N, C-alpha and C positions, 0 to 999 in steps of 0.2 A: 522438566517443566511440570508444575503441579496443575491440578484441575483449575484452581483459581487463576493461575497464570494463563491457561488456555482461554478461560472465560473472559478475562480482562483483555486478552489479545483480540478476541472476537469483537468485543465492544469497541475497543480502540481502533480496530481495523476499519470500521465505518469512517471514523474521522481521518484516519491515515489515508484511506483511499481518496477521500475528497481533497485532502491537502496535497496528495501526490498529483492529482489532476489539476489543482490550482497552480502548482509550480511549473507546469508545462506551458510553453508558449503556444499560442494559436488555439484552434478548435479541434477537439477530439471527436471522432465519429463513433464512439461507443456510448452505450447508455449508462445511466446511473447504477443500475443493478450490476453490470460488469465492473464498474468502478469500485463498488462495494466489495465484490468478490475478490478483486485484485488487492484491495486494501486489507481484507482479512488474511489473505495468503501472505501478503507482505508483512503484516503484523506478527503472524506466527513465525515466519522465517526470520524476521528481524529479531524477535525475542530469542530464538534459538541461536542466532549468530552472536548476539550480545552475551548470552550465557556462555557460549563457547569461548569467547575472548575475555570473560570475566568482567563485563561492563554492566551487568544487570544487578549487581549486589549493592547499589547505593541507596541511601535514604532519600525519601521524597521522590520528586519527579526525576526520572532517569532520562535526561535530555539526549545523551548519546544514543541510547536505545531508540528513542523517538526519531532522531535524525536518521538512523539506519533504516527504520521502518518507512519513513517518508521517501527516502531515496529509492528504496526497493519498490515502493508503490508507484512512484513516478516512472521508473524504468518499466514496470509491469504494464502500466496504462499505455505508455508509448509503444511498447512491443505489441500489445494486443490491438491497439489502434492501427498499427502498421500491418499486422497480420490480417485483420479483417478488411482493411482498406476502405475506400469510399464506395459504398454499395448503392449510391444514388444512380438512377438511370441517366444516360447521357442527355445533354441538352437542358438540364435543370440547374 
């Protein structure tokens, strides 16, 4: 992965994180900052997986790579939400 690929994955990671959160049903109890961090990680790992399987060498928008990134982001947001749990005090 080149420097431009890493930079684009960081920028795209913000959008991927938000899309990953949108595809999950219900309310997530993590903040937007955590969503962005998960999205950036999912974009980087998704780009790496797409390159590993030869899916990132297409012209134009690489929809398969984007789909992998959004799925990883949704899984990451769901896992982080579950790990952190509902931290609200009882009775609220």
